[in-house]
C-alpha positions as CSV (number, residue, x, y, z in Angstrom):
1,T,13.6,12.2,-8.6
2,I,11.1,11.8,-11.5
3,H,11.0,8.9,-14.0
4,G,9.7,10.9,-16.9
5,L,7.7,14.0,-17.9
6,W,5.4,14.0,-21.0
7,P,3.3,16.7,-22.6
8,S,-0.4,16.0,-22.8
9,N,-3.7,17.6,-22.7
10,Y,-7.2,16.8,-21.5
11,S,-8.5,15.8,-24.9
12,N,-5.6,13.5,-25.7
13,P,-4.0,12.3,-22.5
14,W,-1.7,9.7,-24.1
15,K,2.0,10.2,-23.7
16,P,4.1,10.2,-26.9
17,S,6.6,7.5,-27.4
18,N,9.0,6.1,-30.1
19,C,9.1,9.4,-31.9
20,T,11.3,9.9,-35.0
21,G,13.6,12.7,-34.0
22,T,17.4,12.6,-33.2
23,Q,18.9,9.7,-31.4
24,F,20.6,10.2,-28.1
25,K,24.1,11.5,-28.3
26,Q,27.0,12.2,-26.0
27,L,26.1,14.8,-23.4
28,S,28.2,17.8,-22.5
29,P,30.1,17.5,-19.2
30,Q,28.1,20.4,-17.8
31,L,24.7,18.8,-18.6
32,Q,25.9,15.4,-17.4
33,S,26.9,16.9,-14.0
34,K,23.5,18.5,-13.6
35,L,21.6,15.3,-14.6
36,K,23.7,13.2,-12.2
37,I,22.3,15.3,-9.4
38,S,18.8,15.9,-10.6
39,W,17.9,12.7,-12.5
40,P,20.0,9.7,-11.4
41,D,19.1,6.1,-12.3
42,V,18.1,5.0,-8.8
43,E,17.1,1.5,-9.8
44,G,19.8,0.3,-12.2
45,G,22.7,2.6,-11.3
46,N,23.6,3.4,-14.9
47,D,22.7,7.0,-15.4
48,T,23.8,7.3,-19.1
49,R,21.9,4.2,-20.1
50,F,18.8,5.4,-18.3
51,W,18.9,8.9,-19.9
52,E,19.5,7.3,-23.4
53,M,16.5,5.0,-22.9
54,E,14.3,7.8,-21.8
55,W,15.4,10.1,-24.6
56,N,15.1,7.5,-27.4
57,K,11.6,6.5,-26.2
58,Q,10.0,9.9,-25.3
59,G,12.4,12.7,-25.9
60,R,13.0,12.8,-29.6
């Protein structure tokens, strides 16, 4: 699995964080099923909390 994926380019390699878009919200059951397979929280064991943290920090 991957921990995160950020857009960047050669001239500005810094990853964005703490953006100001929409906060994490409840996921559809279909998306949740796919994420449980492809992006589990292998360290803490709480998938939803992991996805929320990643979304609120880098996904907005």
